[in-house]
N, C-alpha and C positions, 0 to 999 in steps of 0.2 A: 477376893483378897482385900484387906483393909489398906489404909494408907501406909506406904513404905516408910516407916520410921523406926528408930532404935526401940522405942516403946512397943510398937507392934511386933517387932522381932522378938522382944522378951515374952510377950503374950503368946506368940506362936510357939516358942520353945517350951513354955509351961504347958501349953495345951497338948503338945506332942508327948510330954512326959505323962500327963494325966490320962491320955488315950493309949499309952503303952506302945508308941511307935519306936522303932529302933534307930532311925536315921533322920538327920535333917540335912537338906541340901541348899547351897547358896550359888547364885549366878552372879559372878563378879565381872563387870565391864571395866576395861582399861583402854585409855586412848592409845592408839598405835597398834592395837591388836585386832585382827580380823574377826576373831570369835571370842566369846567370853570364856572365862575360867569357871569350872564347876568344882565346887568343894563339897564333899559329903563327910559328915561326922557322925559318930555313934552317940546314942542317948546318954552314956555315962559322962560324956564330955560337955553336955549342954550348958551346965553352969559356968564352966571355964570359958567356953565359947563366948557366951554372952558378956562375961566380964572383959574378955580380950577385945571383942568388937566395940564395947562401950569406950574403951580406951582409944581405939584407932579410927572409929567412924563417928561422924557427927550425927545430930538428930535426924537428918535426912539421908543417912547412910552413905554419905560422901566421905572418902578417906581423908583424915585430918592432915596428913603429912604428904600424900602423893596426889597431886592434881590430876584429875581425869580418871581416877579409880573409884568405883562405887559398887555397892551391892544393888543389883537391879531386880532380884527376885529371890525368894526363898520358900521352901516347903518342907514337909516332913512325909515319911513313908516307911514302909517295911522292906523295901528293896531298892537297889540302885536304879533298876529300870523304871520303877514307879516314879522316882525323883526325876530321872532323866526325861521321861514322858512329860512331866509337868513343866520342868524348866525350859525344855527345848521344843515343846509343842508337838 
């Protein structure tokens, strides 16, 4: 995986569309939570997701408005289990 930046996230979403993957998954860490949040979105939402994340996360994927919240990993796949395996190991 490349450096976790908003730019790399955009590149990853574009690559997922090019390769015809169906889903993208995000691992979101938050202070005070024992386990991270997992978000999975469908390919049709990729452009909207990127625009939204650019508004609320900085270049290093830290939330701009909520201290201690960040995107710590992301991937694409064709099933939830494929994404889960990557994000949770």
